[in-house]
C-alpha positions in Angstrom: -33.5 35.7 36.0 -31.8 38.9 35.7 -30.3 39.2 38.4 -29.3 35.4 37.7 -27.5 36.6 34.8 -26.0 39.7 35.6 -24.2 36.8 38.1 -23.7 35.0 35.7 -21.6 37.6 34.2 -19.8 38.2 37.2 -19.1 34.7 37.4 -17.5 34.5 33.8 -15.4 37.4 34.3 -17.6 38.7 31.8 -18.2 42.2 33.8 -16.8 43.6 36.9 -18.9 45.2 39.2 -17.4 48.2 41.9 -20.3 49.2 44.5 -20.6 53.0 45.8 -23.2 54.9 48.1 -25.2 57.4 47.2 -27.9 60.2 47.9 -30.7 59.0 46.0 -32.9 62.4 44.5 -35.3 64.1 46.3 -33.3 62.3 50.1 -30.4 62.6 52.1 -29.6 58.9 52.3 -27.3 56.9 51.1 -27.9 54.0 49.6 -25.6 51.1 48.0 -25.4 51.8 43.3 -23.8 49.0 41.8 -21.8 49.8 39.1 -20.8 46.8 36.4 -18.5 47.8 33.5 -17.0 45.5 31.0 -14.0 43.2 32.2 -10.5 46.0 31.9 -12.3 49.2 31.8 -13.1 50.6 34.4 -14.2 53.8 33.4 -17.2 52.2 31.2 -20.1 52.4 32.8 -22.1 49.4 31.4 -25.1 49.6 33.7 -25.6 51.6 37.3 -28.5 49.5 39.5 -30.0 50.7 42.9 -29.1 47.8 44.9 -31.3 48.1 47.7 -33.1 45.0 48.2 -33.9 43.3 45.0 -37.1 44.3 44.2 -36.6 47.3 42.9 -33.9 48.1 40.2 -33.8 51.3 38.3 -30.9 51.1 35.4 -29.4 53.7 34.1 -26.0 53.1 31.4 -24.3 55.0 29.3 -26.0 56.0 25.3 -22.4 56.6 23.7 -21.5 53.0 24.6 -21.4 50.4 21.5 -23.5 48.0 24.0 -26.8 48.4 22.9 -29.7 48.2 24.5 -30.7 44.2 26.0 -30.0 44.2 29.1 -32.6 47.1 29.7 -35.6 45.2 26.9 -34.7 42.1 29.8 -35.6 44.7 32.2 -38.9 44.9 30.5 -40.0 41.6 29.9 -39.6 41.5 33.8 -41.2 44.3 34.4 -44.2 43.4 32.2 -44.4 39.9 33.7 -44.5 40.5 37.2 -46.9 43.6 36.5 -43.9 45.9 38.2 -42.2 48.8 37.2 -44.3 49.4 33.9 -44.4 53.5 34.6 -40.8 53.6 34.9 -40.7 52.5 30.8 -38.6 55.4 28.7 -38.5 55.1 24.8 -35.2 57.1 25.4 -32.8 55.0 23.9 -29.7 56.0 26.4 -30.5 54.2 28.7 -30.1 50.5 27.7 -27.4 48.4 26.4 -27.8 45.5 24.6 -26.2 41.8 23.8 -26.8 40.6 20.1 -29.7 42.3 18.0 -32.6 43.4 18.7 -36.2 42.1 19.1 -39.2 43.8 17.1 -41.7 43.1 20.7 -39.3 45.2 22.4 -41.2 48.9 21.3 -45.1 46.5 21.5 -44.4 45.1 25.0 -45.8 47.4 27.1 -48.3 48.1 25.0 -49.5 44.9 24.8 -49.3 44.8 28.5 -50.6 47.8 28.9 -53.8 47.0 26.9 -54.5 43.8 28.7 -54.4 45.2 31.8 -57.1 48.1 31.3 -59.2 45.0 29.7 -58.8 43.8 33.9 -57.3 40.0 32.0 -56.2 39.2 35.4 -59.9 39.1 37.8 -62.1 39.1 34.2 -61.9 37.0 31.1 -61.6 39.2 28.3 -62.8 38.9 25.0 -61.5 39.3 21.2 -61.3 38.2 18.0 -58.7 35.1 17.1 -57.8 34.5 13.4 -61.1 36.0 12.7 -63.2 33.9 15.7 -65.0 35.4 18.1 -63.4 34.3 21.5 -64.0 34.9 25.8 -60.7 33.3 27.6 -59.7 33.1 30.7 -56.1 34.4 31.1 -53.9 31.5 33.3 -50.1 33.2 32.2 -48.3 35.7 30.0 -45.3 34.7 28.8 -42.7 36.4 26.8 -40.9 33.8 24.3 -37.8 35.3 24.0 -36.6 33.5 21.2 -39.7 33.2 18.9 -40.1 37.6 20.1 -43.7 36.9 20.1 -45.9 37.7 23.9 -48.6 35.2 24.4 -52.0 34.7 26.4 -52.3 30.7 28.8 -55.3 30.0 29.6 -59.1 28.2 29.3 -61.1 28.1 26.1 -63.7 26.0 26.6 -62.6 24.0 29.3 -59.4 23.3 27.4 -56.0 24.8 27.9 -55.2 26.8 24.9 -52.2 29.4 23.6 -53.5 32.6 22.0 -50.6 34.1 20.1 -50.8 38.1 20.8 -50.1 39.1 17.6 -52.7 37.3 16.2 -55.7 38.9 18.5 -57.4 41.9 17.6 -60.5 43.4 19.2 -60.0 42.8 22.4 -61.8 44.1 25.2 -63.3 43.2 29.0 -65.4 41.2 30.0 -67.9 40.9 33.4 -67.3 37.5 33.9 -64.7 36.2 36.4 -61.4 34.5 35.5 -60.7 32.1 37.8 -57.5 30.8 36.1 -54.7 34.0 36.5 -52.0 32.0 38.1 -53.2 28.9 39.1 -50.0 26.3 40.2 -50.9 24.7 36.8 -49.8 27.0 34.5 -46.7 27.5 36.5 -46.0 23.8 35.9 -46.8 24.4 31.7 -44.1 26.7 31.6 -41.9 24.8 34.0 -42.3 22.2 30.9 -42.0 23.7 28.0 -39.2 23.9 25.8 -40.3 26.3 24.0 -44.4 27.8 23.5 -46.3 24.2 23.8 -49.1 22.8 26.5 -49.0 19.8 24.6 -48.8 16.4 27.6 -45.0 16.7 28.8 -43.3 13.6 28.2 -40.2 12.2 30.1 -36.4 12.7 28.4 -33.4 10.6 28.8 -30.5 11.9 26.1 -26.8 10.7 26.7 -23.9 13.1 25.1 -20.6 12.3 24.7 -18.4 13.5 27.7 -16.7 16.0 26.7 -15.9 19.4 27.8 -18.4 21.5 25.1 -21.2 19.4 26.4 -20.7 20.0 29.0 -20.3 23.1 29.3 -23.5 22.9 26.9 -25.6 21.1 29.2 -25.1 22.8 32.3 -25.8 25.8 30.9 -29.1 24.2 29.9 -29.5 22.6 33.0 -30.2 26.0 34.3 -32.5 27.1 32.4 -34.7 23.9 33.2 -36.6 23.5 37.1 -36.4 19.6 35.7 -33.4 19.1 34.2 -30.6 16.6 35.2 -27.5 15.7 35.1 -25.8 12.6 35.1 -22.2 12.0 34.7 -20.1 8.1 33.9 -16.6 8.0 32.7 -17.6 7.8 28.7 -20.9 9.7 28.5 -23.5 12.4 30.6 -27.3 11.7 30.8 -29.8 13.6 31.0 -33.1 14.0 32.1 -35.5 15.9 32.1 -39.8 16.9 31.3 -40.7 18.7 27.8 -43.6 20.1 25.9 -42.3 20.6 23.0 -40.6 17.7 21.7 -39.8 18.9 18.6 -38.2 21.7 19.6 -35.9 19.8 22.1 -35.1 18.2 18.9 -34.1 21.0 16.8 -32.0 22.5 19.9 -30.9 18.5 20.1 -29.4 18.7 16.1 -26.8 21.5 17.4 -25.0 18.3 19.4 -24.0 16.7 15.6 -23.4 13.0 16.2 -22.3 12.7 20.0 -25.4 12.1 21.3 -28.5 9.4 21.6 -31.8 10.0 22.7 -32.8 6.7 24.9 -36.6 8.1 25.1 -39.3 8.6 24.4 -40.3 7.4 21.6 -41.6 10.7 19.5 -38.0 12.1 20.4 -36.8 9.1 18.4 -38.8 9.1 16.0 -38.2 13.6 14.6 -34.2 12.9 15.2 -34.2 9.6 13.1 -36.2 11.6 10.1 -34.1 14.4 10.4 -31.1 11.8 10.0 -32.8 10.3 6.6 -33.9 12.8 5.1 -30.4 14.3 5.3 -29.0 11.1 4.3 -31.6 11.4 1.4 -30.9 14.6 0.3 -26.4 13.8 0.5 -27.2 10.7 -2.3 -29.6 12.8 -4.8 -26.6 15.0 -4.8 -23.8 12.3 -4.9 -26.7 11.1 -8.1 -26.9 13.6 -9.4 
């Protein structure tokens, strides 16, 4: 995802790229490094990447640049979720850049993951108190939700799949009981189906949108993020289909399109959209009558 974002920014002309061969520290051998700069400002360094394969990334940024911290923030999260590069984290902000606002979890994500690693969460169940109640939990996957700015554990508790909000955990300790859930394919499937953090049963979704340029651009971006998402283009409409868990979050997303869409299925999504419309009309009529 990190490289996809970089490539998308390049394709859209937001940034430009040059490659130079440089000697690395403690080596006389030269390796290719990619230099990224804002379009039209090749004298301003945004990001330098060691491009020897894409299994390793070293990033350095001009600390004086106004655009903050988010690419390296993203790199942090990619490293954490792949259990790699943790030792290279730095608290020195001079190597960061950012688009948009910062996230509170940035300063805590290494602390969270280091605690989990110290408990051998991948191979053993972990014990903790969750909202004050004791739990023995078999972790299947660790997920960072950017929209909610929170780390979640997805795994098995009493033979049921459960989502644990990391900030609600206290007194976390290792156990000697083996964890047979970590890395199972079913957890990848849960993550693929989620529109946001949810393990409700996924539902088949079909929504028809007006065929406008804005809708087309936004829906193509959505499809890049959704493994199950697909578009069918017709002269008068765009048909979006997907398989989603987290219908209420998807309903919130659809409301950004105003009146330019119609939900075909499932019934739960139709009901959610209609309920919101009804409440809006009631508030509007109430203001008129007042």
